[in-house]
C-alpha positions in Angstrom: -35.6 -67.1 -40.6 -35.9 -70.9 -40.8 -39.0 -70.8 -43.1 -37.4 -68.2 -45.3 -34.2 -70.1 -45.7 -36.1 -73.3 -46.5 -37.9 -71.5 -49.3 -34.7 -70.0 -50.5 -33.1 -73.5 -50.7 -35.9 -74.7 -53.0 -35.3 -71.8 -55.6 -33.6 -72.7 -58.8 -30.3 -71.0 -59.7 -30.6 -67.8 -61.7 -33.8 -66.7 -60.1 -32.4 -65.0 -57.0 -33.6 -61.5 -56.2 -31.9 -58.7 -54.3 -34.2 -59.7 -51.4 -32.9 -63.3 -51.5 -29.3 -62.0 -51.3 -30.2 -59.8 -48.4 -31.8 -62.8 -46.6 -28.6 -64.8 -47.2 -26.5 -62.0 -45.9 -28.6 -61.8 -42.7 -28.3 -65.6 -42.4 -24.5 -65.5 -42.7 -24.3 -62.7 -40.2 -26.2 -65.0 -37.8 -23.8 -67.8 -38.4 -20.9 -65.4 -37.6 -22.6 -64.2 -34.5 -23.4 -67.7 -33.3 -27.2 -67.1 -33.1 -27.8 -70.0 -35.5 -25.6 -73.1 -35.8 -25.5 -76.3 -37.9 -25.8 -78.5 -34.8 -26.6 -77.8 -31.1 -26.9 -79.6 -27.8 -30.1 -81.5 -27.3 -30.5 -83.9 -24.4 -33.2 -85.8 -26.2 -31.0 -86.6 -29.2 -28.6 -89.5 -29.6 -25.3 -88.4 -28.1 -26.8 -85.2 -26.8 -26.7 -83.3 -30.1 -29.1 -82.6 -32.9 -28.5 -81.4 -36.5 -30.2 -78.2 -37.8 -30.8 -79.2 -41.4 -32.2 -75.8 -42.4 -28.9 -74.2 -41.5 -27.1 -76.5 -43.8 -29.6 -75.6 -46.5 -28.8 -72.0 -46.0 -25.1 -72.6 -46.4 -25.7 -74.6 -49.6 -28.0 -71.9 -51.0 -25.1 -69.5 -50.5 -23.0 -71.5 -52.9 -25.7 -71.3 -55.6 -26.3 -67.6 -55.1 -22.7 -66.5 -55.3 -20.7 -66.2 -58.5 -16.9 -66.7 -58.9 -15.1 -63.6 -57.7 -11.4 -62.6 -57.7 -10.3 -62.7 -54.0 -6.6 -62.3 -54.7 -4.4 -59.9 -52.7 -2.1 -59.9 -55.8 -3.8 -61.6 -58.8 -0.5 -61.9 -60.7 1.6 -63.5 -58.0 -0.9 -65.5 -56.0 -4.4 -65.7 -57.5 -7.5 -66.8 -55.5 -11.0 -67.2 -56.9 -14.0 -68.4 -54.9 -17.8 -67.8 -54.6 -18.5 -64.2 -53.9 -20.8 -65.2 -51.0 -18.0 -66.8 -49.0 -15.0 -64.4 -48.8 -12.4 -64.6 -46.0 -13.9 -63.9 -42.6 -13.6 -60.2 -41.6 -11.7 -59.8 -38.3 -10.0 -57.0 -36.4 -8.1 -56.6 -33.1 -11.4 -56.3 -31.2 -12.6 -59.7 -32.5 -10.7 -61.4 -29.7 -9.2 -63.9 -32.2 -5.5 -64.5 -32.5 -4.5 -65.3 -36.1 -0.7 -65.8 -36.1 0.8 -64.7 -39.5 1.7 -67.5 -41.9 -1.0 -68.4 -44.4 -4.1 -69.4 -42.4 -7.6 -68.9 -43.8 -11.0 -68.6 -42.2 -14.1 -68.6 -44.4 -17.0 -66.3 -43.8 -20.1 -67.8 -42.1 -18.5 -69.5 -39.1 -18.6 -68.7 -35.4 -15.3 -67.9 -33.7 -15.2 -67.7 -29.9 -13.2 -65.2 -27.9 -9.6 -66.2 -27.2 -9.4 -68.5 -30.2 -5.8 -69.0 -31.3 -5.0 -69.9 -35.0 -1.5 -71.2 -35.7 -0.4 -71.0 -39.3 -1.3 -72.5 -41.6 -4.7 -73.7 -40.6 -8.2 -73.6 -42.1 -11.7 -73.1 -40.7 -14.6 -73.7 -43.2 -18.1 -72.3 -43.5 -20.7 -73.3 -40.9 -18.1 -74.3 -38.3 -18.4 -73.4 -34.6 -15.1 -73.0 -32.7 -15.7 -71.8 -29.2 -13.8 -69.7 -26.6 -10.2 -70.4 -25.7 -9.6 -73.1 -28.3 -6.3 -73.5 -30.2 -6.2 -74.7 -33.8 -2.7 -75.6 -34.6 -0.6 -75.6 -37.7 -1.9 -77.6 -40.7 -5.1 -78.4 -38.9 -8.5 -78.3 -40.6 -11.9 -77.6 -39.1 -14.4 -78.8 -41.7 -17.7 -77.3 -42.7 -20.3 -77.3 -39.9 -18.0 -79.1 -37.4 -18.7 -78.0 -33.8 -15.7 -77.6 -31.5 -16.2 -76.6 -27.9 -14.4 -74.4 -25.4 -10.7 -74.7 -24.5 -10.0 -77.5 -27.0 -6.6 -78.1 -28.6 -6.7 -79.3 -32.2 -3.0 -80.2 -32.7 -0.9 -80.0 -35.8 -2.0 -81.7 -39.0 -5.3 -83.0 -37.4 -8.5 -83.0 -39.4 -12.0 -82.4 -37.9 -14.1 -83.5 -40.7 -17.2 -81.5 -41.7 -20.5 -82.8 -43.0 -22.4 -80.4 -45.2 -24.3 -82.9 -47.2 -26.7 -84.7 -46.7 -28.3 -81.9 -44.8 -29.7 -84.2 -42.2 -26.4 -85.8 -41.3 -24.8 -84.8 -38.0 -21.4 -83.0 -38.3 -18.4 -83.9 -36.2 -18.8 -82.7 -32.6 -15.9 -82.0 -30.3 -17.1 -81.0 -26.9 -15.4 -78.8 -24.3 -11.8 -79.3 -23.0 -10.9 -82.0 -25.6 -7.3 -82.5 -26.7 -6.9 -83.8 -30.3 -3.3 -85.0 -30.7 -1.2 -84.4 -33.8 -2.2 -86.1 -37.1 -5.6 -87.3 -35.8 -8.7 -87.5 -37.9 -12.3 -87.3 -36.7 -14.9 -87.9 -39.4 -18.5 -88.9 -40.3 -20.4 -87.3 -37.4 -18.4 -88.7 -34.6 -19.0 -87.2 -31.2 -16.1 -86.7 -28.8 -17.4 -86.0 -25.4 -15.9 -83.4 -23.0 -12.4 -83.8 -21.6 -11.5 -86.7 -23.8 -7.9 -87.0 -25.2 -7.0 -88.4 -28.6 -3.4 -89.6 -28.8 -1.3 -88.9 -31.9 -2.5 -90.5 -35.1 -5.9 -91.6 -33.8 -8.6 -92.0 -36.5 -12.3 -92.0 -35.6 -15.1 -92.7 -38.1 -18.4 -94.7 -38.5 -16.7 -97.8 -39.9 -14.1 -98.6 -37.1 -15.2 -99.7 -33.6 -13.5 -98.4 -30.5 -12.4 -100.9 -27.9 -12.5 -99.7 -24.2 -10.0 -101.7 -22.2 -11.1 -100.0 -19.0 -14.8 -100.7 -19.1 -14.7 -103.8 -21.3 -16.9 -102.2 -23.9 -17.0 -101.7 -27.6 -18.3 -98.5 -29.1 -19.7 -98.4 -32.7 -21.8 -96.2 -34.8 -25.2 -97.5 -35.8 -27.9 -96.5 -38.3 -29.5 -94.3 -35.7 -26.6 -93.0 -33.7 -23.0 -91.8 -34.3 -19.8 -93.1 -32.8 -19.5 -91.6 -29.4 -16.3 -91.3 -27.4 -17.1 -91.2 -23.7 -16.2 -88.3 -21.4 -12.5 -88.2 -20.3 -11.5 -91.2 -22.3 -7.9 -91.4 -23.5 -7.9 -92.9 -26.9 -4.8 -94.2 -28.8 -4.2 -95.8 -32.2 -4.1 -99.6 -31.8 -4.6 -102.8 -33.8 -6.7 -105.9 -33.7 -5.6 -109.3 -35.2 -7.7 -110.7 -38.0 -9.2 -113.9 -36.5 -10.0 -116.0 -39.5 -9.1 -116.8 -43.1 -6.1 -115.5 -45.0 -5.7 -112.5 -42.7 -5.1 -114.9 -39.8 -2.8 -117.1 -41.8 -0.7 -114.1 -42.9 -0.6 -112.6 -39.4 -2.5 -109.4 -40.4 -3.9 -106.9 -38.0 -6.3 -104.1 -38.7 -6.2 -100.6 -37.3 -8.6 -99.8 -34.4 -8.8 -97.0 -31.8 -8.3 -98.2 -28.2 -9.3 -96.5 -24.9 -6.4 -97.3 -22.6 -7.4 -95.1 -19.6 -9.6 -92.2 -18.4 -8.2 -88.8 -17.5 -6.4 -88.5 -14.2 -4.0 -86.0 -12.6 -1.1 -87.4 -14.6 -2.9 -86.9 -17.9 -3.8 -83.3 -16.9 -0.1 -82.5 -16.0 1.1 -83.8 -19.4 -1.2 -81.5 -21.3 -0.9 -78.4 -19.1 1.5 -76.7 -21.5 -1.4 -75.7 -23.7 -2.5 -73.0 -21.1 0.8 -71.2 -21.5 0.5 -71.0 -25.3 -2.9 -69.3 -25.3 
């Protein structure tokens, strides 16, 4: 399939055949089934993950293949129009996914694990992988190609940014058993390792270093590697004083994430409530 998708990506719009559309449908079915994914674990890669650029090419080709279609339930009262290749994900009671009524949307072409809970309104975009037992809370976003592990909690109004272009860029990775607090944002290919906790309002991206008060370390993204949050780290929103120039004279501080501790029994007790909500 990879070679066929690479060839499909190079085709110019307007020249797609029925066979091309059939290939894309097979590719999208593989995304839904989880047999192909935009990124996957790889012990040899920085941070333990590698991007599958050909999968991103297949997703992008789908946008070119599809035309604008009326996807409205009621066109007069609430119209929706999108690419015909990316309708709402088809689910039923046997899918093992709990979608609570109230305006959520899940785009076709993403993997949904068993026991996933979707609280309204939330959104999961094409190419995403959201694994077993995870909860996506109200007003939360799982961006295109983002990878979210098992038993995670993406709390209300948090954004897990997706990276669809460039095709070689690593998407955001959230490993197993991670708690993302309310109003957090994780962007630009950041990797949050297993069992980490992000406190309310924490923002992680390639531009802002993370200061580890426990291990006396500073974590940054580089040209060759993403920002990586260590396993079991508890990260909160903090600030760092400007040390020179007008910023120092004016007493200005800049936002920075801070690791204040690593998970312990007290941390686990505080977040135990999640289990009762699933």
